[in-house]
C-alpha positions, 0 to 999 in steps of 0.5 A: 226689284231691279236686276244689276246687269253685268253683261258689259263687265263679263264681255270685257273680261272675256276679251281681256282673257282672250287677248292675254291667252293668245299672247301667252300661247304665242310666247309658249310656242316661241319658247317651245320652238327654240327648245325643240328642233331635232332636225338642226342645231344652233350654229350662227344664232340668226335663226333663233333671233328671227323667231319672235312675236311681231303683233300682239293680240289686243282688246278692241271694242268689238273683239280681239285682234290676232297675234302674229309670230314666227320667223320675222325677218329683216330685209337687210342682210345680216353678217354673223360668225359661223360658230362651227367654222368661225368664218364670217357669213352673210345671211340674206334669205329667211334661213328659218324657212329653209330649216322648216322646209328641209329639217323638220317643221319645228314652228308648226310642231310647236303650234300643234303642241301649244295651241290646244292649250289656248282654251285652258289659258283663256278660262284660267285668266277669265276666272282670275279676272272675275274672282281675283283668285 
């Protein structure tokens, strides 16, 4: 009698589920941060447009790469219209850093809320990959 080895398939499914789970949590964290920032209000749209995922988690032969998200800023100044005053303004610094520091840690708060859900996201995706359900 011979045994069929499923270890490679299981390992591949674990890596796929982990990368998917990380990217899902990052996506949820970004949306939560945009929807929950009690210390400041949308005015120019600059801060909101800067919050994104720069690197996605990917499956590699030996594991999973990390994801990178947050206020990912261009070095170029951005010209916008202030929605409160209607005046044109130029943003040349990372405005979200200022908001995070002085008006509430909304990015950190979002991570604190969403990251504990990562294990459940990975388990759910792994189950789907292994059973098709």
